[in-house]
GUVOTOR-249125 format. One record per residue (C-alpha): residue number from 0; chain; residue in one letter; x, y, z. Coordinates in steps of 0.1 Angstrom, whole numbers, plus 2048, in hexadecimal, padded with zeros to 3 digits. Example, Ala and Ser with C-alpha at 12.3 -4.5 7.8 and 13.67 -1.06 7.14 Angstrom:
+------+-------+------+-----+-----+-----+
! resi ! chain ! resn !   x !   y !   z !
+------+-------+------+-----+-----+-----+
!    0 !     A !    A ! 87B ! 7D3 ! 84E !
!    1 !     A !    S ! 889 ! 7F5 ! 847 !
+------+-------+------+-----+-----+-----+
# end
This chain:
+------+-------+------+-----+-----+-----+
! resi ! chain ! resn !   x !   y !   z !
+------+-------+------+-----+-----+-----+
!    0 !     A !    M ! 612 ! 825 ! 2CB !
!    1 !     A !    T ! 617 ! 809 ! 2B2 !
!    2 !     A !    K ! 621 ! 810 ! 28E !
!    3 !     A !    S ! 605 ! 812 ! 275 !
!    4 !     A !    P ! 5FE ! 7F0 ! 264 !
!    5 !     A !    S ! 60D ! 7EA ! 242 !
!    6 !     A !    A ! 5FC ! 7FC ! 225 !
!    7 !     A !    S ! 5F8 ! 7DA ! 214 !
!    8 !     A !    R ! 5DB ! 7D3 ! 22B !
!    9 !     A !    I ! 5C3 ! 7E5 ! 214 !
!   10 !     A !    G ! 5CD ! 7DC ! 1F1 !
!   11 !     A !    F ! 5B5 ! 7F3 ! 1DD !
!   12 !     A !    K ! 5A7 ! 7E1 ! 1BF !
!   13 !     A !    S ! 5A9 ! 802 ! 1AB !
!   14 !     A !    R ! 5BA ! 824 ! 1B1 !
!   15 !     A !    L ! 59C ! 837 ! 1A5 !
!   16 !     A !    G ! 57E ! 831 ! 1BC !
!   17 !     A !    F ! 559 ! 837 ! 1BA !
!   18 !     A !    G ! 54B ! 84E ! 1D5 !
!   19 !     A !    A ! 527 ! 844 ! 1DC !
!   20 !     A !    S ! 51B ! 865 ! 1EB !
!   21 !     A !    G ! 50A ! 86E ! 1CA !
!   22 !     A !    I ! 4F4 ! 84F ! 1C9 !
!   23 !     A !    G ! 4E9 ! 859 ! 1EC !
!   24 !     A !    T ! 4D9 ! 878 ! 1DB !
!   25 !     A !    L ! 4F4 ! 892 ! 1E3 !
!   26 !     A !    Y ! 4E6 ! 8B2 ! 1D4 !
!   27 !     A !    R ! 4CE ! 8A1 ! 1BC !
!   28 !     A !    D ! 4B5 ! 884 ! 1BC !
!   29 !     A !    V ! 4C2 ! 864 ! 1AC !
!   30 !     A !    T ! 4AA ! 847 ! 1A5 !
!   31 !     A !    E ! 4B1 ! 823 ! 1AC !
!   32 !     A !    V ! 4B5 ! 81C ! 187 !
!   33 !     A !    Q ! 4CE ! 838 ! 183 !
!   34 !     A !    A ! 4E2 ! 82D ! 1A2 !
!   35 !     A !    A ! 4E5 ! 80A ! 195 !
!   36 !     A !    E ! 4F0 ! 816 ! 173 !
!   37 !     A !    V ! 50B ! 82D ! 180 !
!   38 !     A !    L ! 519 ! 812 ! 197 !
!   39 !     A !    S ! 519 ! 7F9 ! 17A !
!   40 !     A !    K ! 52A ! 812 ! 163 !
!   41 !     A !    A ! 545 ! 819 ! 17D !
!   42 !     A !    Y ! 54C ! 7F4 ! 181 !
!   43 !     A !    E ! 54D ! 7EE ! 15C !
!   44 !     A !    G ! 565 ! 80B ! 158 !
!   45 !     A !    G ! 57E ! 7FB ! 16F !
!   46 !     A !    M ! 575 ! 80C ! 191 !
!   47 !     A !    R ! 57A ! 7F1 ! 1AB !
!   48 !     A !    Y ! 579 ! 806 ! 1CB !
!   49 !     A !    F ! 558 ! 811 ! 1D9 !
!   50 !     A !    D ! 554 ! 828 ! 1F7 !
!   51 !     A !    S ! 534 ! 831 ! 20A !
!   52 !     A !    A ! 529 ! 83D ! 22C !
!   53 !     A !    P ! 50A ! 83B ! 242 !
!   54 !     A !    L ! 506 ! 861 ! 23E !
!   55 !     A !    Y ! 502 ! 85F ! 218 !
!   56 !     A !    G ! 4DD ! 861 ! 212 !
!   57 !     A !    H ! 4D8 ! 857 ! 237 !
!   58 !     A !    G ! 4DE ! 832 ! 22D !
!   59 !     A !    L ! 4D2 ! 834 ! 209 !
!   60 !     A !    S ! 4F5 ! 833 ! 1FA !
!   61 !     A !    E ! 4FF ! 814 ! 20C !
!   62 !     A !    L ! 4DE ! 803 ! 203 !
!   63 !     A !    R ! 4E3 ! 80A ! 1DE !
!   64 !     A !    L ! 507 ! 800 ! 1DF !
!   65 !     A !    G ! 4FE ! 7E0 ! 1F1 !
!   66 !     A !    S ! 4E5 ! 7D7 ! 1D6 !
!   67 !     A !    F ! 500 ! 7DC ! 1BC !
!   68 !     A !    L ! 51A ! 7C7 ! 1CF !
!   69 !     A !    R ! 502 ! 7AA ! 1CF !
!   70 !     A !    T ! 505 ! 7A9 ! 1A9 !
!   71 !     A !    I ! 52B ! 7A6 ! 1A7 !
!   72 !     A !    D ! 547 ! 791 ! 1B5 !
!   73 !     A !    R ! 54E ! 7A1 ! 1D7 !
!   74 !     A !    N ! 573 ! 797 ! 1D4 !
!   75 !     A !    T ! 577 ! 7AE ! 1B6 !
!   76 !     A !    V ! 572 ! 7CE ! 1C9 !
!   77 !     A !    T ! 57E ! 7E2 ! 1E7 !
!   78 !     A !    V ! 561 ! 7EF ! 1FC !
!   79 !     A !    S ! 564 ! 80A ! 217 !
!   80 !     A !    T ! 54B ! 81B ! 22E !
!   81 !     A !    K ! 54C ! 831 ! 24C !
!   82 !     A !    A ! 543 ! 830 ! 271 !
!   83 !     A !    G ! 538 ! 84B ! 28A !
!   84 !     A !    R ! 514 ! 84E ! 281 !
!   85 !     A !    Y ! 4F6 ! 836 ! 282 !
!   86 !     A !    M ! 4D3 ! 83B ! 276 !
!   87 !     A !    V ! 4B3 ! 83B ! 28B !
!   88 !     A !    P ! 48E ! 843 ! 283 !
!   89 !     A !    P ! 487 ! 868 ! 28A !
!   90 !     A !    Y ! 466 ! 860 ! 29C !
!   91 !     A !    G ! 456 ! 880 ! 291 !
!   92 !     A !    E ! 475 ! 896 ! 297 !
!   93 !     A !    N ! 47E ! 8AE ! 27B !
!   94 !     A !    V ! 49E ! 8A3 ! 26A !
!   95 !     A !    D ! 4B5 ! 8BA ! 256 !
!   96 !     A !    Y ! 4BD ! 8A7 ! 237 !
!   97 !     A !    G ! 4D7 ! 8C0 ! 22C !
!   98 !     A !    L ! 4E6 ! 8BA ! 20A !
!   99 !     A !    W ! 4D4 ! 89A ! 204 !
!  100 !     A !    A ! 4B8 ! 89E ! 1EB !
!  101 !     A !    S ! 4A4 ! 87E ! 1F2 !
!  102 !     A !    P ! 4B4 ! 86A ! 20E !
!  103 !     A !    L ! 4A5 ! 84F ! 223 !
!  104 !     A !    R ! 48F ! 860 ! 23D !
!  105 !     A !    L ! 4A5 ! 856 ! 25A !
!  106 !     A !    K ! 4B8 ! 86A ! 274 !
!  107 !     A !    P ! 4DE ! 868 ! 277 !
!  108 !     A !    V ! 4EC ! 865 ! 29A !
!  109 !     A !    F ! 510 ! 86D ! 2A1 !
!  110 !     A !    D ! 520 ! 853 ! 2B7 !
!  111 !     A !    Y ! 545 ! 84C ! 2B9 !
!  112 !     A !    S ! 543 ! 834 ! 2D6 !
!  113 !     A !    Y ! 54D ! 80F ! 2D5 !
!  114 !     A !    A ! 528 ! 804 ! 2D5 !
!  115 !     A !    G ! 51E ! 81F ! 2BD !
!  116 !     A !    T ! 539 ! 814 ! 2A5 !
!  117 !     A !    M ! 52D ! 7F0 ! 2A6 !
!  118 !     A !    R ! 509 ! 7FC ! 2A0 !
!  119 !     A !    S ! 513 ! 811 ! 283 !
!  120 !     A !    L ! 526 ! 7F4 ! 272 !
!  121 !     A !    E ! 50A ! 7DB ! 279 !
!  122 !     A !    Q ! 4F2 ! 7F3 ! 266 !
!  123 !     A !    S ! 50C ! 7F8 ! 24A !
!  124 !     A !    A ! 510 ! 7D2 ! 247 !
!  125 !     A !    N ! 4EB ! 7CE ! 243 !
!  126 !     A !    R ! 4E8 ! 7E9 ! 229 !
!  127 !     A !    L ! 506 ! 7DE ! 215 !
!  128 !     A !    G ! 4FF ! 7B9 ! 219 !
!  129 !     A !    I ! 523 ! 7B0 ! 221 !
!  130 !     A !    A ! 532 ! 7A0 ! 240 !
!  131 !     A !    D ! 554 ! 7AF ! 23D !
!  132 !     A !    F ! 563 ! 7D1 ! 235 !
!  133 !     A !    D ! 583 ! 7D9 ! 223 !
!  134 !     A !    L ! 587 ! 7FB ! 233 !
!  135 !     A !    V ! 573 ! 80E ! 24D !
!  136 !     A !    Y ! 579 ! 833 ! 253 !
!  137 !     A !    I ! 571 ! 847 ! 273 !
!  138 !     A !    H ! 55C ! 862 ! 263 !
!  139 !     A !    D ! 55A ! 888 ! 268 !
!  140 !     A !    V ! 56C ! 88D ! 288 !
!  141 !     A !    D ! 575 ! 8B1 ! 280 !
!  142 !     A !    R ! 56E ! 8D5 ! 28A !
!  143 !     A !    F ! 559 ! 8DB ! 26B !
!  144 !     A !    T ! 540 ! 8C0 ! 276 !
!  145 !     A !    H ! 542 ! 8C3 ! 29C !
!  146 !     A !    G ! 54C ! 8E7 ! 2A3 !
!  147 !     A !    D ! 552 ! 8EC ! 2C8 !
!  148 !     A !    G ! 54B ! 8C7 ! 2CE !
!  149 !     A !    Y ! 569 ! 8BC ! 2B9 !
!  150 !     A !    E ! 581 ! 8B5 ! 2D6 !
!  151 !     A !    R ! 567 ! 89F ! 2E8 !
!  152 !     A !    R ! 55F ! 88D ! 2C8 !
!  153 !     A !    F ! 583 ! 887 ! 2C0 !
!  154 !     A !    N ! 589 ! 877 ! 2E2 !
!  155 !     A !    E ! 569 ! 862 ! 2DF !
!  156 !     A !    A ! 575 ! 856 ! 2BD !
!  157 !     A !    I ! 597 ! 84B ! 2CA !
!  158 !     A !    E ! 589 ! 83A ! 2E9 !
!  159 !     A !    G ! 56B ! 82A ! 2D9 !
!  160 !     A !    C ! 56A ! 829 ! 2B3 !
!  161 !     A !    Y ! 58E ! 822 ! 2AD !
!  162 !     A !    R ! 58F ! 808 ! 2C8 !
!  163 !     A !    A ! 571 ! 7F6 ! 2B9 !
!  164 !     A !    L ! 580 ! 7F7 ! 296 !
!  165 !     A !    D ! 5A2 ! 7EB ! 2A2 !
!  166 !     A !    D ! 591 ! 7CE ! 2B4 !
!  167 !     A !    L ! 57F ! 7C5 ! 293 !
!  168 !     A !    R ! 5A0 ! 7C8 ! 280 !
!  169 !     A !    K ! 5B2 ! 7B1 ! 298 !
!  170 !     A !    A ! 596 ! 798 ! 293 !
!  171 !     A !    D ! 598 ! 79B ! 26D !
!  172 !     A !    H ! 574 ! 7A7 ! 26A !
!  173 !     A !    V ! 581 ! 7C9 ! 25D !
!  174 !     A !    K ! 59F ! 7C8 ! 246 !
!  175 !     A !    A ! 5AB ! 7EC ! 24C !
!  176 !     A !    I ! 5A0 ! 80B ! 25F !
!  177 !     A !    G ! 5A5 ! 830 ! 25A !
!  178 !     A !    V ! 595 ! 852 ! 25E !
!  179 !     A !    G ! 583 ! 868 ! 245 !
!  180 !     A !    V ! 585 ! 88D ! 24C !
!  181 !     A !    N ! 588 ! 8AF ! 23B !
!  182 !     A !    E ! 5A3 ! 8BF ! 250 !
!  183 !     A !    S ! 5C7 ! 8B5 ! 24C !
!  184 !     A !    D ! 5D2 ! 8BD ! 270 !
!  185 !     A !    V ! 5B6 ! 8A7 ! 27D !
!  186 !     A !    A ! 5C2 ! 88A ! 267 !
!  187 !     A !    T ! 5E5 ! 890 ! 273 !
!  188 !     A !    R ! 5D9 ! 88F ! 297 !
!  189 !     A !    F ! 5C7 ! 86E ! 291 !
!  190 !     A !    I ! 5E5 ! 85C ! 282 !
!  191 !     A !    K ! 5FB ! 867 ! 29F !
!  192 !     A !    A ! 5E1 ! 85B ! 2B8 !
!  193 !     A !    C ! 5D9 ! 839 ! 2AA !
!  194 !     A !    S ! 5E4 ! 81E ! 292 !
!  195 !     A !    L ! 5D2 ! 824 ! 271 !
!  196 !     A !    D ! 5D5 ! 814 ! 24F !
!  197 !     A !    A ! 5C7 ! 831 ! 23A !
!  198 !     A !    V ! 5B9 ! 854 ! 23A !
!  199 !     A !    M ! 59F ! 862 ! 223 !
!  200 !     A !    M ! 5A9 ! 886 ! 21E !
!  201 !     A !    A ! 58D ! 89A ! 20F !
!  202 !     A !    G ! 594 ! 8BB ! 1FE !
!  203 !     A !    R ! 5B6 ! 8C2 ! 20D !
!  204 !     A !    Y ! 5CD ! 8B3 ! 1F3 !
!  205 !     A !    T ! 5BF ! 8BF ! 1D2 !
!  206 !     A !    L ! 5C9 ! 8D4 ! 1B4 !
!  207 !     A !    L ! 5BB ! 8F2 ! 1C7 !
!  208 !     A !    D ! 5C3 ! 8EB ! 1EC !
!  209 !     A !    R ! 5E3 ! 8DA ! 1F6 !
!  210 !     A !    S ! 5E2 ! 8E2 ! 21B !
!  211 !     A !    A ! 5E7 ! 8BD ! 224 !
!  212 !     A !    E ! 60B ! 8BF ! 218 !
!  213 !     A !    A ! 614 ! 8D4 ! 236 !
!  214 !     A !    D ! 60C ! 8BB ! 251 !
!  215 !     A !    F ! 5F8 ! 89C ! 248 !
!  216 !     A !    L ! 60B ! 88E ! 22A !
!  217 !     A !    P ! 62E ! 88E ! 23B !
!  218 !     A !    E ! 620 ! 87D ! 25A !
!  219 !     A !    A ! 60D ! 864 ! 244 !
!  220 !     A !    E ! 62D ! 85B ! 233 !
!  221 !     A !    R ! 640 ! 857 ! 254 !
!  222 !     A !    R ! 625 ! 83F ! 261 !
!  223 !     A !    G ! 61E ! 82B ! 242 !
!  224 !     A !    V ! 5FA ! 836 ! 23F !
!  225 !     A !    E ! 5E9 ! 834 ! 21D !
!  226 !     A !    V ! 5D7 ! 853 ! 210 !
!  227 !     A !    V ! 5B6 ! 853 ! 1FE !
!  228 !     A !    V ! 5AD ! 874 ! 1EF !
!  229 !     A !    A ! 589 ! 87F ! 1ED !
!  230 !     A !    G ! 57A ! 8A0 ! 1E1 !
!  231 !     A !    V ! 592 ! 8A4 ! 1C4 !
!  232 !     A !    F ! 57A ! 8BF ! 1B6 !
!  233 !     A !    N ! 578 ! 8D1 ! 1D7 !
!  234 !     A !    S ! 552 ! 8CA ! 1D7 !
!  235 !     A !    G ! 54D ! 8DA ! 1B5 !
!  236 !     A !    I ! 563 ! 8F7 ! 1AA !
!  237 !     A !    L ! 57C ! 8E1 ! 199 !
!  238 !     A !    A ! 561 ! 8CE ! 187 !
!  239 !     A !    T ! 54C ! 8EB ! 17B !
!  240 !     A !    G ! 567 ! 906 ! 178 !
!  241 !     A !    T ! 565 ! 929 ! 186 !
!  242 !     A !    G ! 54E ! 935 ! 16B !
!  243 !     A !    S ! 531 ! 921 ! 179 !
!  244 !     A !    S ! 518 ! 934 ! 18F !
!  245 !     A !    G ! 514 ! 915 ! 1A4 !
!  246 !     A !    A ! 539 ! 90F ! 1AB !
!  247 !     A !    T ! 540 ! 904 ! 1CE !
!  248 !     A !    F ! 55E ! 8FE ! 1E4 !
!  249 !     A !    D ! 55A ! 8E8 ! 203 !
!  250 !     A !    Y ! 534 ! 8E7 ! 1FD !
!  251 !     A !    G ! 531 ! 90D ! 1FF !
!  252 !     A !    A ! 538 ! 92D ! 1EC !
!  253 !     A !    P ! 55D ! 92E ! 1E3 !
!  254 !     A !    P ! 572 ! 94A ! 1F4 !
!  255 !     A !    Q ! 582 ! 963 ! 1DD !
!  256 !     A !    E ! 5A5 ! 956 ! 1E2 !
!  257 !     A !    I ! 59A ! 933 ! 1D7 !
!  258 !     A !    I ! 588 ! 941 ! 1B8 !
!  259 !     A !    A ! 5A8 ! 954 ! 1AF !
!  260 !     A !    R ! 5BE ! 936 ! 1B2 !
!  261 !     A !    A ! 5A5 ! 920 ! 19F !
!  262 !     A !    R ! 5A5 ! 939 ! 182 !
!  263 !     A !    K ! 5CB ! 938 ! 180 !
!  264 !     A !    I ! 5C9 ! 912 ! 17F !
!  265 !     A !    E ! 5AE ! 913 ! 164 !
!  266 !     A !    E ! 5C4 ! 92A ! 14F !
!  267 !     A !    I ! 5E2 ! 912 ! 152 !
!  268 !     A !    C ! 5CC ! 8F5 ! 147 !
!  269 !     A !    R ! 5BF ! 909 ! 12A !
!  270 !     A !    R ! 5E2 ! 911 ! 11E !
!  271 !     A !    H ! 5EA ! 8EC ! 11E !
!  272 !     A !    A ! 5C9 ! 8E3 ! 10E !
!  273 !     A !    L ! 5C1 ! 8CC ! 12B !
!  274 !     A !    P ! 59F ! 8CA ! 13D !
!  275 !     A !    L ! 5A0 ! 8D8 ! 160 !
!  276 !     A !    Q ! 58E ! 8B8 ! 16C !
!  277 !     A !    A ! 5AA ! 8A2 ! 15F !
!  278 !     A !    A ! 5C4 ! 8B5 ! 173 !
!  279 !     A !    A ! 5AE ! 8B4 ! 192 !
!  280 !     A !    I ! 5A9 ! 88E ! 190 !
!  281 !     A !    Q ! 5CE ! 886 ! 189 !
!  282 !     A !    F ! 5DE ! 89F ! 1A1 !
!  283 !     A !    P ! 5DD ! 889 ! 1C0 !
!  284 !     A !    F ! 5EE ! 86C ! 1AF !
!  285 !     A !    R ! 60E ! 880 ! 1AB !
!  286 !     A !    N ! 614 ! 877 ! 1CF !
!  287 !     A !    P ! 61E ! 852 ! 1D4 !
!  288 !     A !    L ! 60D ! 853 ! 1F7 !
!  289 !     A !    V ! 5EB ! 855 ! 1E5 !
!  290 !     A !    A ! 5DD ! 832 ! 1E2 !
!  291 !     A !    A ! 5BB ! 83C ! 1D4 !
!  292 !     A !    A ! 5A5 ! 859 ! 1CA !
!  293 !     A !    V ! 580 ! 858 ! 1CE !
!  294 !     A !    L ! 568 ! 86A ! 1B6 !
!  295 !     A !    G ! 544 ! 870 ! 1BF !
!  296 !     A !    M ! 52C ! 86A ! 1A1 !
!  297 !     A !    S ! 507 ! 866 ! 19C !
!  298 !     A !    R ! 503 ! 868 ! 176 !
!  299 !     A !    P ! 50E ! 84B ! 15F !
!  300 !     A !    E ! 51E ! 864 ! 146 !
!  301 !     A !    R ! 535 ! 871 ! 161 !
!  302 !     A !    I ! 546 ! 84F ! 163 !
!  303 !     A !    A ! 553 ! 850 ! 140 !
!  304 !     A !    E ! 55D ! 874 ! 143 !
!  305 !     A !    N ! 571 ! 86F ! 163 !
!  306 !     A !    L ! 581 ! 850 ! 157 !
!  307 !     A !    A ! 58C ! 861 ! 137 !
!  308 !     A !    W ! 59A ! 87F ! 14B !
!  309 !     A !    S ! 5AD ! 868 ! 161 !
!  310 !     A !    R ! 5BF ! 859 ! 144 !
!  311 !     A !    L ! 5C9 ! 879 ! 131 !
!  312 !     A !    A ! 5EE ! 880 ! 12E !
!  313 !     A !    I ! 5F8 ! 89F ! 142 !
!  314 !     A !    P ! 619 ! 8B1 ! 139 !
!  315 !     A !    A ! 632 ! 8B6 ! 155 !
!  316 !     A !    D ! 633 ! 8DC ! 14D !
!  317 !     A !    L ! 60E ! 8DF ! 158 !
!  318 !     A !    W ! 616 ! 8D1 ! 17A !
!  319 !     A !    L ! 634 ! 8E8 ! 17D !
!  320 !     A !    E ! 61F ! 906 ! 176 !
!  321 !     A !    I ! 605 ! 8FC ! 18F !
!  322 !     A !    D ! 61F ! 8F4 ! 1A9 !
!  323 !     A !    E ! 62C ! 918 ! 1A6 !
!  324 !     A !    L ! 60A ! 924 ! 1B2 !
!  325 !     A !    F ! 60F ! 913 ! 1D3 !
!  326 !     A !    T ! 62F ! 926 ! 1DC !
!  327 !     A !    Q ! 615 ! 93E ! 1EB !
!  328 !     A !    P ! 605 ! 937 ! 20E !
!  329 !     A !    Q ! 5EA ! 91C ! 20C !
!  330 !     A !    P ! 5C5 ! 91E ! 216 !
!  331 !     A !    A ! 5C1 ! 915 ! 23A !
!  332 !     A !    D ! 5AF ! 8F4 ! 244 !
!  333 !     A !    R ! 58A ! 8F8 ! 245 !
!  334 !     A !    I ! 57D ! 900 ! 268 !
!  335 !     A !    A ! 55C ! 907 ! 277 !
+------+-------+------+-----+-----+-----+
# end
């Protein structure tokens, strides 16, 4: 196996990135006007990394991001998307739209084959309106998504999706490639199996769950793989706090041990008069391996809040107190 390409291939235009799942109507409807406003506010606030995926709103997120990209200088931003699904008309078939409030009425099809990857990227290029990609992630090859089919999907992704993306990288049509997953052992397996530039690690290196420290982060350091952290709020509990009746962890009801740990972290933040959200956003950047962190937003006012939280000074004593909580056994990686 060849060594992973240099981390300088990506060159993120900003360390804080905009995650475009929200403008794909994750949890709530978002109008075209609102989507355009939140993207504009993010750019004006200094965010220069924008990440989307075909899954987000079943193509809607990429369409909206593409409309915005055509209003700015493409060279001023880093743009990433994901491969592993393409969209087809449902032709009368009932489609489960899951967490998407008002997506495009299309059906996602998993396909990690070589041809399926090319089809996925062709659709993404049409929606985004760009001919090149800074970074493409192989998306959701994990147990949570595929259950008993995980092993087959992993092999398909290595033999098909990775090979397609590697060919595009060699031809300079794709600048860098990676994987985007929720399970740190899966990410570790990928970077051992193929030559990747980056991994988007969602929810496993956060203020609340640091399980990626056990396997993935040491291997990423050895192989020179850049880390992009997503899900810094663990889908909600670190944004709303434990007092909210709608608090979620990994898109579901939080387990009791997670609630207990979150309450301890909340108390530490209160003693230091620091917002919990500021600690959540800034935590990943303590590790020099983390090149960027992506925040999902769908309301313009959230842009200013998140940017302000990202800039607050955090005392070293707060980090020391939080670190002490993690001398205990960590939550296991999410599995089906």
